Structures are given as structure tokens and as C-alpha cells.
N, C-alpha and C positions, 0 to 999 in steps of 0.2 A: 504494499499499499505505500503510496507516494506520501511525503511529508508535506503538509500544507505550507505554501509559501508565506513567510513572514517578512514584510518589507523591512522591519528593523535588522534584519540579516544581513543586508547588503553591506559591503565594506564602504565606510565613509573616508573622506579625507585623501583619497588616492586619485592621482591625475591619470584619467584613461583617455587615450587619443581615439578620436573618432573618424578623422580625416586628416590630411595634410595641415588644414588650417584650423581645425576644430578639436578642442579636446574639453573634458568636464571634470569637475569635481564634486562630489555628492555631500550635501550638509549633513550634519547628524540630528535631523529633525523630523524623523518620519511620524505619520500620525494618520487617522482616517480620511483627513483633509489633504495632506500632502505626499501621500503614498510612501515611497521610499525616502523621501525628503526633497530639499530644494536643490536642483542641480544648477551648480554655477558654471558657466561656460568660459573657456578662453579662447579667443578667435585671433590668429596670427602666427608668426614665427619668430622673426627677429625681435619685433615688438608686437605687444598684444592689446585687446580690448578685454574688459571683464564684463560679462553679462550676467545681471542677478547676482549680486555677491551674496545675497542670502542673510541668515540671520547673524545678528553681532554676539558670536560666539567665539571664545579665544581660541578654541580646537580648529574650528572651521577657518579663522583668519590665519592660524599659523599654516594649515595646509595650503591655502591660497598662495601664501608669500612663498612657500616651497615650490609650488607648481610654477609660479612666475619666474623663479630662479635667476633673479637679478636682471631679466629683461625689462625694458622701458614699458611702462603702462601706459598707452596713449589716451583711453578713456575708461571709466567705469560705467556702464549703462544699465538702467533699470527699466524693466517693461512696466511697473507698476509699483505702488507704495504700500502694498500689504506687507505686514511684519515678518513674513517668511523669504521676502524677496530684496528689501531695500536697506535694512538697518546697517549690514556691514559696509555700506558704501562710504559712509564718512570715516570710520577708522582705517579702511583700505585707503582711502584718499590720504590720509595723513602719512600712512606707511610708505606710499608709494609716490606721492606728489601728483597723482593723475587727478583730472578733473572729473566731477560727477555729471554725466550728460544723459539725456534721456527723457523720461516722461515728466510732465508737470507736477510740482506737489499738490497733494490732495489730502486733507484729513477731514474726516466726517467722524460723528458719533455712530458707533457701529451697533445697531440693535439686532444685529444677525446672530446665528447661532454658534459661532466658532471664534474662539479667541485669536488663532493664529491669523484670521482674516482681517483683525482690526488693523487700521492705517497707522502707518510710520509717521508720527507727529514730527518727528526730528529730520525727516528728509528735506534737504535743501540743496537743489542741483545748481551747478555752475552755469549750466546752459540747457534750456529745454529745446529738445528736437521738435520741429513740426513735421507733418507728413512729408515724406520725400526727402528731408535733410538728412544728412549723416556725417560719418567720420571715417577716417582712412589711415591705414598705416603701411608698412611695406608689404606689398602684394595683397593687400585686402581692403574691401571697402564695405562698409554697412550703412544702410539706408533705413529710416524709420518708416514703418507702415502703421498709420494709425487704426487700431483696432477697438473703439469702445464696445462696452458691453458687459463684461465682467467687472470692469471699473470703467468709469468715463475718461481716465486718463492713460488706459492702455495702450501700449505700442507693442507692435512686433518689430524685429529687426531682421532685414534681408540682408544675407551675405552674397553679394553680386557674382564673386568668382565661382561659388560653388551652386548657385541657384538653390540657396538653403535658406530657410526662414526659421528664426528663433522666436517661438510662439508664446512664452510666457505661460500663462494661465489661460489665454484664449482658446488655444487647442491642447490638450493634454495627451499624453501617450497611454493613459490608462483609464480615464473617466471623462464624463462631460463638466465642463465649468460650472461652477454654482454662479447664479446670477441672482444677486441678493439686493433688492430695492432698499433704500432710494438711489443708491448711486448705480448699482447694478440695472441693466436696462435691457430688456428682451429684444425690443424693437431695434435698439443700435447693433445689439449682438448679432442677430440675423443679418442685418446689412453688412455687418463686418465679415460674417461668414461668407455670404455672397461674394464679397470682395476677394477673399482668399481664394474662392473656387474659380474665379476668373484669371487668377495668376498662373504662372508657369513654374512654380518652384517643384524640385524634385526630391527634397527631403525636409521634413519639420524636425528641429530640436526644440522640444518642450521643457519646461521648468519641472515638470513631474512625469515620469515614465520614460519609456524607451524612444529612440527616434522613429519617426514615421515615414516609411519609404514609399508609400502611395498616398500622398496627402490629399489629392483631390477625392479620392474614394471615401477617405475617412471624413472630410468635410462633408461630403454629400450624405454620408450615412448619419452624421451628427445633426444636420439640418433636417434630416427625415425624422430622427428621433425627437427632434423638438416639435415638429408638426404632429406627430404621433401623440405626444403628451398633450399637446393642445387639443386635439380630437377627444382624448379621455376627459379633459376637464369638460368640455362642452357637452359631452354625452352625460357626464355626471350630474351636470346641472339641469340639463333637460329632463333627466330621469327623476332626480331628488328635488328639484325646485330650489329656494334659496339654501346655501349650504356654507358651512365654514371650512377652512382651509384644511385643519386637522383631519377632518372627516376624508376629505379628497385624498390626502397623503397616505391615510390608513389602508385605503382600497387601492390605491395606485401604485404604492411602493411595497407591495407584500414581498416578504423575503430579503427585504434591504435591511442592513444593519440599523436597528433603532437609533443608534447615536447619530446617524445620517438624517434623521426625520426632520430636524429642524433646519437643516439645509436644504432638503427637499421641499419644505413648505415655503421657503424663500423663492425657490425656483417656481413653484406653482404661483406664489403671488407675483412674481414677474410676468408669467404668461397671462394672468388675469388683467394686469394692468395693461398689458399689449392689447389683449382683447377689448378691455375698455376703450383704448384710443381709436380701435377701429369699429366702435360702436357695436359690439357684440356681447358685452357683458357690463353688469353695472354693480358697484358697491352698495351694500346697505349700511346704516348707521351702527349696527352692532358687530361689524367686522365680517358679516357674511356676504355671500355673492350670489347674483341670480343672472339668468340670461336677459337680454334686453328684449 
């Protein structure tokens, strides 16, 4: 009988080469929401960019400094400002002298279900990248691709030379992304997914999970999954009339780890807000919802 896979069993702090221009270091923060942990990427050779430096933990920072190995760090880039992605940016900047570049700062009071998704209130970029803007080093170029949805400030980064895309939490290699209002926005997320579908990237490097080598197929599948979930919500409301979100979650997420029910409820709420914007569902004063 096979031993169940435990994400916490993967080795952390080890530099793993994925291509001539891409390597990664896994942070020691596995959880039901981060899977094996946050993957920090090093892009380049003679000089490097660091993407999603991860949590501000001494063990992880020491591993990153060892992986950098004395090379010049051109930039430290953050896809978004959840606490499992950006807090190590500032101490790493102090250690290397590299500027913090990437997403805009964003701090909200998080009423969502998971502590690791709270925003990093200390994130202060030296330069914010707009869509299409980028940074370059010796033999490599990274360009920002605006992908709001998981958060309003989320960016992906395209490695031009490899036709690769660093997808942060927008597309993960193990699960769909949590869309948690008020900042998480299902309408924006689906638009961003459509944008990725129209690109010609040949591999995705997500912040959680393994590289995705047929990315358009995965994106189509994820978009189809969201449309199926929307259909479930609409059928539930048609069948049951005005309903509360926990009742929808209990029926639609049978077999899911109960620790994820809070996050599931946030995604259901995001779908309902999207349906409301399209004139298909209406919120009631007691937190319940009904079809229009």
C-alpha cells in the first residue's frame, strides 16, 4: 500500500534547477493552503532576479543567500502581497542591495479564513511594474503581466527567453486559487484567465505546486471548473430558494477537508458577487442569497 503524500515531507532550502535560466528554493511553510510551501524562483545565471522571496524566516533567507552564491541580484520581484509571498523581500533587499520591484502595495483587513493569506502590511516596493513593464539581466528579460483576481494587485512575470510564466497564486500547480472578497474578484479572475489562455507560454512556474507543461489545457480546465461551480450555485438557489453560503458549501464540497470550508465559502461568495454583477443573483439582508 502506497504511503500517503505529505507536503511537509519535501526538502526545503535546496536549490533545484528547472532550466538553464530557472531554479527554485522551497520555503519551509507547508499548509493546507500553501501545499508544499512557497516556491521562491531564481531567474538568470551570471546575475539573477528573485521572484516571490516568501516568508521572513531566517532558515529560508539563509537558503536564498546560499542559492544566490554571491551573484548580483538585479531585482526582487513579488507577484502579490500575501504573507507567504512578500515579507522576505525587505530583509533580502538589505542583504543583497537589490531593489524590490513588482506588484503595488496593498493592505486590507482580511476577514477571510486563513492567516497565511493576510496581507503583508510592511511591503514597500522601490518600483511598481505596470502591465508590460519589466526588468532585465544578462541573457534574461522578465515582463509583468497584470492578472487581478486572486488579489487586485496580482502580477505574473513572463520570462521572454523561455516562453515561461511565473504565475504566483493566479494559476497553481496543485489546486485552484482562492478568490476571497472584498479584494478577490471572480469577474477579474476570469478575465485574467482568458488573457492567459490567449498567450503562447509553454510552461508555468507556480508559487505552489510543480511546473505546468501544458498550461493552456490547465487554464481551460480551471475556467471550466469555475463555470461548473457557478452552475452548481445557480441550481442550488433554484432548487432551495433563498440560501446561506454554508449550506451551499456543505453540499457542493462534500469530501473536501473541512479545514478548507472557510476558503470554499469565500469562493462561493465571489461567484455570487459575480452573478449579482451580471443580474443573476441577489443578496438579502440576512446574508442569504436568491436568484433574481
